[in-house]
C-alpha positions in Angstrom: 0.0 0.0 0.0 1.3 3.5 -0.9 1.7 6.0 2.0 0.6 9.7 1.5 3.2 11.6 -0.3 5.2 8.5 -1.3 3.8 7.2 -4.6 4.4 3.6 -5.6 6.6 2.4 -8.5 5.6 3.8 -11.8 4.0 1.4 -14.4 6.5 0.1 -17.0 7.6 2.6 -19.6 7.0 1.8 -23.3 10.7 1.2 -24.2 11.8 -0.4 -27.4 13.6 -3.8 -27.6 17.1 -2.3 -28.1 16.8 -0.2 -25.0 15.4 -3.1 -22.9 18.1 -5.4 -24.2 20.8 -2.9 -23.1 19.4 -2.8 -19.6 19.7 -6.6 -19.1 23.1 -6.4 -17.6 22.1 -3.8 -15.1 18.9 -5.8 -14.3 21.1 -9.0 -13.6 23.1 -6.9 -11.1 19.9 -5.5 -9.5 21.2 -2.0 -10.5 18.1 -0.9 -12.4 15.6 1.6 -11.1 12.2 0.2 -10.0 10.7 1.6 -13.2 13.4 0.0 -15.4 13.1 -3.3 -13.5 9.4 -3.4 -14.1 9.9 -2.6 -17.8 12.6 -5.3 -18.3 10.6 -8.0 -16.5 7.5 -7.2 -18.5 9.6 -7.6 -21.6 10.9 -10.9 -20.6 7.5 -12.5 -20.6 7.2 -11.9 -24.3 10.8 -12.1 -25.7 12.3 -15.6 -25.5 15.8 -14.5 -26.7 16.0 -11.8 -24.0 14.7 -14.2 -21.4 17.5 -16.6 -22.3 20.1 -13.7 -22.2 18.8 -12.5 -18.9 19.2 -16.0 -17.5 22.8 -16.3 -18.7 23.6 -12.9 -17.2 22.1 -13.9 -13.8 24.0 -17.1 -14.0 27.3 -15.1 -14.6 26.4 -12.8 -11.7 26.2 -16.0 -9.5 29.6 -17.1 -10.5 31.1 -13.8 -9.1 30.4 -15.0 -5.6 33.6 -17.0 -4.9 32.1 -18.5 -1.6 29.4 -20.2 -3.6 29.7 -23.5 -5.5 30.4 -23.2 -9.2 27.8 -25.9 -9.8 24.8 -23.9 -10.7 21.3 -25.0 -9.5 19.9 -27.1 -12.5 16.4 -25.7 -11.7 17.5 -22.0 -11.9 16.4 -21.6 -15.5 13.0 -23.0 -14.8 12.4 -20.8 -11.7 13.5 -17.7 -13.6 11.2 -18.3 -16.5 8.3 -19.5 -14.4 8.7 -16.3 -12.3 8.7 -14.2 -15.4 5.7 -15.9 -16.9 3.9 -15.9 -13.6 3.9 -12.1 -13.5 1.9 -11.9 -16.6 0.9 -14.7 -19.0 2.6 -14.8 -22.3 0.6 -13.1 -25.0 1.2 -16.0 -27.4 1.1 -19.2 -25.3 2.9 -22.4 -26.4 0.6 -25.3 -27.3 0.8 -28.1 -24.6 1.9 -30.6 -27.1 5.0 -28.5 -28.0 6.0 -28.0 -24.4 8.2 -31.1 -24.2 10.2 -30.0 -27.2 10.6 -26.6 -25.7 11.8 -28.1 -22.5 14.2 -30.8 -24.0 15.8 -28.4 -26.4 16.4 -25.9 -23.5 18.0 -28.7 -21.4 20.3 -29.9 -24.1 21.3 -26.3 -24.9 22.2 -25.9 -21.2 24.4 -28.9 -21.4 26.1 -27.8 -24.6 26.9 -24.3 -23.3 29.0 -25.9 -20.6 31.2 -27.8 -23.0 34.8 -26.9 -23.9 35.7 -26.7 -27.6 37.5 -30.1 -27.5 34.6 -31.9 -26.0 32.6 -31.2 -29.2 34.9 -33.7 -30.9 34.2 -36.4 -28.2 33.2 -39.7 -29.9 29.4 -40.5 -29.3 28.1 -43.9 -30.2 24.5 -43.8 -31.5 22.3 -46.9 -31.1 19.0 -48.0 -32.7 17.2 -51.1 -33.8 17.2 -51.8 -37.5 14.2 -54.2 -37.4 16.1 -57.3 -36.7 19.1 -56.4 -34.5 20.7 -53.5 -32.8 22.8 -51.1 -35.0 25.3 -48.6 -34.0 27.1 -45.6 -35.6 29.9 -43.4 -34.1 29.9 -39.7 -34.6 31.0 -36.8 -32.4 29.0 -34.4 -30.0 28.9 -31.9 -32.9 27.7 -34.6 -35.2 24.8 -35.5 -33.0 23.7 -31.9 -32.8 23.9 -31.7 -36.6 21.8 -34.8 -36.8 19.1 -33.1 -34.6 19.4 -29.9 -36.7 18.6 -31.6 -40.0 15.9 -34.0 -38.7 14.3 -31.1 -36.9 14.4 -29.5 -40.3 11.6 -31.7 -41.5 9.3 -30.1 -39.0 10.8 -26.7 -39.6 10.0 -26.8 -43.3 6.5 -28.0 -42.4 6.0 -24.7 -40.6 7.3 -22.7 -43.6 10.8 -22.2 -42.2 14.0 -22.6 -44.3 15.4 -26.0 -44.8 18.9 -26.4 -43.2 19.9 -28.7 -46.1 19.6 -28.3 -49.9 17.8 -31.7 -50.1 14.4 -32.7 -51.6 11.8 -32.8 -48.9 11.1 -36.5 -49.6 14.5 -37.4 -48.1 14.0 -39.0 -44.7 15.9 -38.7 -41.4 18.6 -41.3 -42.3 19.3 -39.7 -45.8 19.4 -36.3 -44.4 21.8 -37.2 -41.7 24.1 -39.0 -44.0 24.1 -36.0 -46.3 25.0 -33.7 -43.4 27.8 -36.0 -42.1 29.3 -36.1 -45.6 29.8 -32.4 -45.7 33.3 -31.0 -44.9 34.5 -31.2 -41.4 33.8 -27.5 -40.5 30.5 -28.5 -38.7 32.4 -30.8 -36.2 32.8 -28.2 -33.6 30.9 -25.9 -31.3 29.5 -23.9 -34.3 27.0 -26.7 -34.8 25.1 -25.5 -31.8 24.1 -22.0 -33.1 22.0 -23.1 -36.2 20.3 -25.9 -34.2 19.3 -23.6 -31.4 18.2 -20.8 -33.7 16.0 -23.3 -35.7 14.5 -24.8 -32.4 13.7 -21.2 -31.2 12.0 -20.4 -34.6 10.0 -23.6 -34.5 8.7 -22.9 -31.1 7.9 -19.3 -32.0 6.2 -20.1 -35.2 4.0 -23.0 -33.9 2.9 -20.7 -31.1 1.8 -17.9 -33.5 0.3 -20.5 -35.9 -1.9 -21.9 -33.1 -2.8 -18.4 -31.8 -3.8 -17.2 -35.3 -6.2 -20.2 -35.6 -7.8 -19.2 -32.3 -7.6 -22.6 -30.5 -5.6 -22.7 -27.3 -5.3 -26.5 -27.2 -3.8 -26.7 -30.7 -6.6 -26.6 -33.1 -7.4 -29.6 -35.3 -6.3 -28.0 -38.5 -2.9 -27.0 -37.0 -2.2 -30.0 -34.8 -3.1 -32.5 -37.5 -1.1 -30.9 -40.3 1.0 -33.8 -41.7 4.7 -33.6 -41.6 6.5 -35.9 -44.1 9.3 -38.0 -42.5 10.3 -39.8 -45.7 8.0 -42.8 -46.3 5.5 -41.9 -43.7 4.0 -38.8 -42.1 3.1 -37.6 -38.6 0.6 -35.0 -37.5 2.4 -31.8 -36.4 1.6 -32.4 -32.7 3.1 -35.9 -32.8 6.1 -34.6 -34.9 6.9 -32.1 -32.1 6.7 -35.0 -29.5 8.9 -37.2 -31.7 11.5 -34.5 -31.8 11.3 -33.9 -28.1 11.8 -37.7 -27.5 14.9 -37.8 -29.8 16.3 -34.6 -28.3 16.1 -36.3 -24.9 17.7 -39.5 -26.0 20.5 -37.9 -27.9 21.1 -35.5 -24.9 21.7 -38.7 -22.9 24.1 -40.0 -25.5 26.1 -36.8 -25.3 26.0 -36.6 -21.5 27.2 -40.2 -21.3 30.1 -39.5 -23.7 31.3 -36.5 -21.8 30.6 -38.0 -18.4 27.9 -35.6 -17.3 24.8 -36.4 -15.3 21.4 -36.0 -17.1 17.9 -36.3 -15.7 14.8 -37.7 -17.6 12.0 -35.3 -18.6 9.5 -34.2 -15.9 6.6 -36.7 -15.5 4.1 -34.6 -17.4 6.3 -34.5 -20.4 7.4 -38.1 -20.1 3.8 -39.2 -20.2 3.2 -37.5 -23.5 6.3 -39.2 -25.0 5.2 -42.6 -23.6 1.7 -42.1 -25.0 3.1 -41.2 -28.5 5.2 -44.4 -28.6 2.2 -46.5 -27.4 -0.1 -45.0 -30.1 2.4 -45.8 -32.8 2.7 -49.4 -31.8 -0.3 -50.9 -33.7 1.1 -49.5 -37.1 4.6 -50.6 -36.2 3.3 -54.1 -35.5 1.4 -54.2 -38.7 4.5 -53.1 -40.6 6.6 -55.8 -39.2 4.0 -58.4 -40.1 3.9 -57.1 -43.7 7.7 -57.4 -43.8 7.5 -61.0 -42.5 9.3 -60.0 -39.3 6.3 -60.9 -37.0 3.8 -63.7 -36.9 0.7 -63.1 -39.1 -2.5 -62.0 -37.4 -4.6 -64.7 -35.8 -7.9 -63.3 -37.0 -9.2 -60.6 -39.4 -12.1 -58.4 -38.3 -13.9 -55.5 -39.7 -12.4 -52.0 -39.1 -13.7 -50.8 -35.7 -14.8 -54.2 -34.5 -13.3 -55.4 -31.2 -10.5 -57.9 -31.5 -7.7 -59.5 -29.7 -5.9 -57.1 -27.4 -2.6 -56.6 -25.6 -2.6 -54.7 -22.3 0.5 -52.4 -22.0 1.0 -51.2 -18.4 3.7 -48.5 -17.9 4.8 -47.9 -14.4 6.5 -44.9 -12.7 6.5 -41.3 -14.0 4.4 -40.8 -17.1 2.9 -44.3 -16.7 -0.6 -45.6 -17.5 -2.4 -48.3 -19.3 -2.8 -48.8 -23.0 -4.8 -51.4 -24.8 -3.4 -52.3 -28.3 -5.2 -54.2 -31.1 -3.1 -57.2 -32.2 -4.7 -58.3 -35.4 -5.2 -55.1 -37.3 -4.5 -51.3 -36.6 -8.1 -50.7 -37.6 -9.6 -53.1 -35.1 -10.8 -51.8 -31.7 -8.9 -52.7 -28.7 -11.1 -54.5 -26.1 -9.9 -55.1 -22.5 -12.4 -58.0 -22.4 -10.5 -59.7 -25.2 -7.0 -59.2 -23.7 -4.7 -62.1 -24.5 -1.4 -60.7 -23.4 -0.1 -58.3 -20.7 3.2 -56.5 -20.6 4.4 -54.4 -17.7 7.4 -52.0 -18.2 8.8 -49.1 -16.2 8.4 -45.9 -18.1 12.1 -45.1 -18.6 12.8 -48.8 -19.6 10.0 -48.4 -22.2 11.5 -45.3 -23.6 15.0 -46.8 -23.7 13.4 -49.9 -25.6 11.6 -47.5 -28.1 14.9 -45.7 -28.7 16.6 -48.9 -29.6 18.9 -48.7 -26.5 17.8 -52.0 -25.1 17.4 -55.2 -27.0 13.8 -56.4 -27.1 14.5 -59.7 -25.4 16.6 -58.0 -22.7 14.0 -55.5 -21.7 13.0 -55.9 -18.0 9.4 -56.6 -18.8 6.7 -58.3 -16.7 4.8 -60.7 -19.0 1.6 -62.7 -18.9 -0.3 -64.4 -21.6 0.4 -65.2 -25.3 4.2 -65.3 -25.5 4.4 -65.0 -29.2 2.4 -61.8 -29.2 4.4 -60.4 -26.4 7.6 -61.0 -28.3 6.3 -59.4 -31.4 5.1 -56.3 -29.5 8.5 -55.9 -27.7 10.2 -56.1 -31.1 7.7 -53.6 -32.5 8.5 -51.2 -29.7 12.3 -51.4 -30.5 11.5 -50.9 -34.2 10.1 -47.4 -33.5 13.8 -46.3 -33.2 15.9 -45.1 -36.1 19.2 -43.4 -36.7 
């Protein structure tokens, strides 16, 4: 409450972006006036680049205190941004289904910022399941970031952003990655981070405006269901963003393991969305394996939408839940009453299996019921992975 003769802080002044950006250093040192502080903090709710810069400056100020540990609180970025957004909601909110991608790219970027130049050339072994067995490929930390850049580019071009590669849009993730890795060695250093991070920021910005322009806060059917070609198949935009969040997390773990750095899984709410995506893709993955002769043929054929034999997939831990999957046709309707097999997996184990990091027959899965169907589904989970 204001006392007589002592008016409270003035409302934020209308300052342009250049002026507000120049005040960030003083703001980080708590050297701004009350009016300038209010103007800067109002600006941070709408300008992601300035919010990131403000965080870096606050981190740097923390390092000036010699008596404090140099290991920064990993939750600092989240708290700063939540505090800024809590003061006034962003005018252009991020769709819920894009939030995991926003979080995972930010977490990986924080890891990359801490790395020395020589660490960018650290060997990283990528693992996936090629349909029959585990496959591996060695690259560098910079090579992994480049891989994320060019596969994210499939979603970026679907939003109307420039393609980071001069390739036909029909090329899938594998071909795009091989093309990138075949370029000259100039991308195998820290410079790989800047175009990847700039593209991820642009994707987050543009999808937020796209949803806002369509007037549907939860994503809007026309927006979220826009198909993104992945070379040979397509994903709705909302699932494409979840797919990119999943791969960013898994490759961040690959990088962290290579440079001996601890790395935590996504928060449970985001992990749940990633588990759900993999579970929803399983019926089509199982059908594809059957068409390729890699799984037993269906036991029965039913009309589309009719109830059929079902597998109960139970995921425990953070992001867990229950999914009922049709076994004989993706078009059949799963029916709990017709469950013939039951698989129980920890959420993180399920994700590692879906990433091709765990061989299907070595997954720590509880099993009950039809053993052949259980085996085929575990292999289908692993076959969701790719380079």
